[in-house]
C-alpha positions as CSV (number, residue, x, y, z in Angstrom):
1,L,-7.2,-6.0,-9.8
2,S,-7.8,-5.0,-6.2
3,A,-4.3,-3.5,-5.8
4,H,-4.6,-1.4,-8.6
5,G,-8.2,-0.5,-7.8
6,V,-6.8,0.9,-4.3
7,W,-4.2,3.0,-6.3
8,A,-6.9,4.0,-8.9
9,L,-9.1,5.5,-6.1
10,F,-6.2,7.4,-4.6
11,S,-5.5,8.9,-8.0
12,V,-9.0,10.3,-8.1
13,T,-8.5,11.6,-4.6
14,L,-5.5,13.3,-5.8
15,L,-7.1,15.0,-8.8
16,R,-10.0,16.2,-6.6
17,N,-7.4,17.6,-4.3
18,Q,-6.0,19.6,-7.1
19,G,-9.4,21.2,-7.8
20,A,-10.7,18.6,-10.5
21,T,-14.2,17.9,-11.0
22,V,-13.9,14.2,-11.9
23,S,-16.2,11.3,-11.3
24,C,-14.9,8.1,-9.8
25,A,-15.5,6.1,-12.9
26,T,-13.7,8.8,-15.2
27,G,-10.6,8.8,-12.9
28,V,-10.6,5.1,-12.6
29,R,-10.9,4.6,-16.3
30,A,-8.1,7.0,-17.0
31,Y,-5.9,5.3,-14.5
32,F,-6.2,1.8,-16.0
33,V,-6.0,2.8,-19.5
34,S,-3.0,4.9,-18.8
35,Q,-1.1,1.5,-17.5
36,F,-0.8,0.4,-20.9
37,G,1.9,3.3,-21.3
38,K,4.2,1.3,-19.0
39,Y,5.0,-1.1,-22.1
40,V,6.3,1.6,-24.1
41,P,9.9,2.8,-23.5
42,G,10.0,5.9,-21.6
43,K,7.5,5.5,-18.5
44,V,6.4,9.2,-19.1
45,W,3.8,7.7,-21.5
46,V,1.7,6.8,-18.5
47,I,1.5,10.4,-17.4
48,A,1.0,11.6,-20.9
49,I,-1.8,9.4,-21.6
50,R,-3.6,10.3,-18.3
51,V,-3.2,14.0,-18.9
52,N,-4.5,13.7,-22.4
53,M,-7.5,11.7,-21.1
54,L,-8.4,14.1,-18.3
55,G,-7.6,17.4,-19.8
56,N,-11.0,18.9,-19.4
57,I,-12.0,18.2,-15.9
58,G,-12.0,21.9,-14.2
59,T,-8.3,22.0,-13.6
60,S,-5.0,22.5,-15.7
61,R,-3.0,20.0,-17.6
62,T,-0.1,20.8,-15.3
63,A,-2.3,19.9,-12.3
64,V,-3.3,16.7,-13.9
65,G,0.4,15.8,-14.6
66,I,1.6,16.8,-11.2
67,A,-1.2,14.6,-9.5
68,S,-0.3,11.6,-11.8
69,T,3.3,12.0,-11.0
70,Y,2.7,12.1,-7.2
71,E,0.5,9.0,-7.5
72,T,3.3,7.1,-9.4
73,V,6.0,8.1,-6.9
74,I,3.8,7.3,-3.7
75,S,2.8,4.0,-5.0
76,M,6.4,3.2,-5.6
77,G,7.5,4.7,-2.4
78,A,4.9,2.7,-0.4
79,G,6.1,-0.4,-2.2
80,A,9.6,0.2,-1.0
81,L,8.3,1.0,2.5
82,V,6.2,-2.2,2.7
83,G,8.9,-4.2,1.2
84,L,11.4,-3.0,3.8
85,L,8.8,-3.3,6.7
86,F,8.2,-7.0,6.0
87,S,12.0,-7.8,5.2
88,F,12.6,-9.1,8.6
89,F,10.6,-12.2,7.5
90,L,13.0,-12.9,4.6
91,E,15.7,-15.5,4.9
92,P,19.3,-13.8,5.2
93,A,20.0,-15.1,1.6
94,Q,16.9,-13.4,0.4
95,R,18.0,-9.9,1.6
96,S,20.4,-9.3,-1.2
97,I,20.2,-9.4,-5.1
98,S,22.8,-11.4,-7.1
99,V,23.8,-9.8,-10.4
100,I,25.4,-12.4,-12.5
101,S,27.5,-11.7,-15.6
102,K,30.1,-13.9,-17.6
103,S,33.0,-12.8,-15.4
104,L,31.5,-11.3,-12.3
105,T,28.9,-11.8,-9.9
106,V,27.9,-8.8,-7.4
107,S,25.6,-9.0,-4.8
108,V,23.6,-5.9,-3.7
109,S,21.6,-5.6,-0.6
110,I,17.7,-5.1,-1.0
111,Y,18.0,-2.1,1.5
112,W,19.4,0.3,-1.0
113,V,15.6,0.7,-1.8
114,A,15.2,2.7,1.4
115,P,15.6,6.2,-0.3
116,L,12.8,5.3,-2.7
117,A,10.3,5.0,0.4
118,A,11.3,8.6,1.3
119,S,10.7,9.9,-2.2
120,P,7.2,11.0,-2.0
121,I,8.2,13.2,1.1
122,L,11.2,14.6,-0.8
123,L,8.9,15.5,-3.6
124,V,6.9,17.7,-1.4
125,G,9.9,19.5,-0.3
126,L,11.3,19.8,-4.0
127,N,8.0,21.3,-5.0
128,R,8.0,24.0,-2.4
129,F,11.8,24.8,-3.0
130,I,10.9,25.4,-6.8
131,N,7.9,27.7,-5.9
132,R,10.0,29.6,-3.5
133,I,12.7,30.1,-6.3
134,R,10.1,31.2,-8.6
135,R,8.8,33.8,-6.1
136,W,12.4,35.0,-5.4
137,R,13.1,35.3,-9.1
138,N,9.8,36.7,-10.4
139,G,8.2,38.3,-7.3
140,S,5.4,37.5,-5.1
141,D,2.8,37.2,-7.9
142,A,4.9,34.6,-9.7
143,K,2.8,31.7,-11.1
144,Q,3.1,28.8,-8.8
145,F,3.2,25.1,-9.6
146,P,0.2,23.0,-7.9
147,R,1.3,21.6,-4.7
148,V,0.2,18.5,-3.0
149,K,0.2,18.8,0.8
150,L,2.2,16.6,3.2
151,F,-0.8,15.2,4.6
152,M,-1.9,14.0,1.3
153,V,1.2,12.2,0.7
154,L,1.1,10.3,4.0
155,R,-2.4,9.3,3.5
156,G,-1.4,8.1,0.0
157,L,1.4,6.0,1.4
158,A,-0.9,4.6,3.9
159,Q,-3.6,3.7,1.3
160,A,-1.0,2.4,-1.3
161,S,0.5,0.1,1.1
162,V,-2.8,-1.8,1.3
163,G,-2.5,-2.5,-2.4
164,W,0.9,-3.8,-2.0
165,L,-0.7,-6.4,0.4
166,F,-3.1,-7.4,-2.3
167,M,-0.3,-7.5,-4.7
168,G,1.4,-10.2,-2.4
169,G,-1.6,-12.0,-2.2
170,S,-2.0,-12.0,-6.0
171,F,1.6,-13.3,-6.2
172,W,0.7,-16.2,-3.6
173,C,-2.4,-17.3,-5.7
174,A,-0.5,-17.2,-9.0
175,S,2.3,-19.3,-7.7
176,R,-0.2,-21.9,-6.3
177,G,-2.0,-21.8,-9.5
178,L,1.4,-22.8,-11.3
179,G,1.7,-25.9,-9.0
180,L,4.3,-24.6,-6.5
181,D,3.7,-26.5,-3.4
182,L,2.9,-23.3,-1.1
183,P,1.1,-23.2,2.2
184,Y,-2.5,-22.3,2.1
185,F,-2.4,-19.7,4.9
186,D,0.8,-19.0,6.7
187,P,1.2,-15.2,7.8
188,E,5.0,-15.2,8.0
189,F,5.1,-16.8,4.5
190,F,2.6,-14.4,3.2
191,F,4.5,-11.3,4.4
192,R,7.7,-12.7,3.0
193,L,6.1,-12.9,-0.3
194,V,4.6,-9.4,0.1
195,S,8.2,-8.2,0.8
196,L,9.9,-10.1,-2.3
197,N,7.2,-9.0,-4.5
198,A,7.2,-5.3,-3.6
199,I,10.9,-5.0,-3.6
200,A,11.2,-6.7,-7.0
201,Y,8.4,-4.6,-8.6
202,V,9.7,-1.3,-7.4
203,I,13.3,-2.3,-8.6
204,G,11.8,-3.2,-11.9
């Protein structure tokens, strides 16, 4: 709840950055309700639900959709970043994922998620590139897609990273609750769980 609370508050910040007049309660409620869309095939339902709930908040539905897309990409990028930063706490065997089938076993390094850590920044560049193409094709008065500045993305990566620390703590508590003999407090073990949980979540 704490982790998603951090991400929900950043989604409100992004909406306000796009010119929306939205209260904290309304934005957070839309964030949590939209999470149910994750359980429907096609993750776009998360964004669709949020756009429909926040369609009349002083900005366009396109801006709401773009803010929601950025929030999702930033939270996943932060997960990949945190997972990789704390991966040096992992055992060597934990730095690869084994994909097992009846006839073949393939080990894949966890480090292939590295491009996902850079995806929020690449999204800023893609947004600017598309707007430049629109100006080139339709003139200087061409309608521009709403933009999210690089500073806001970097702030989001920092804020979302705190959420991933909470997620690691949640994983720790749930594991102890299931009877696993884990240490009460061991920073090295905690950061190992943070890394494992973040990378598994992002890949999933």
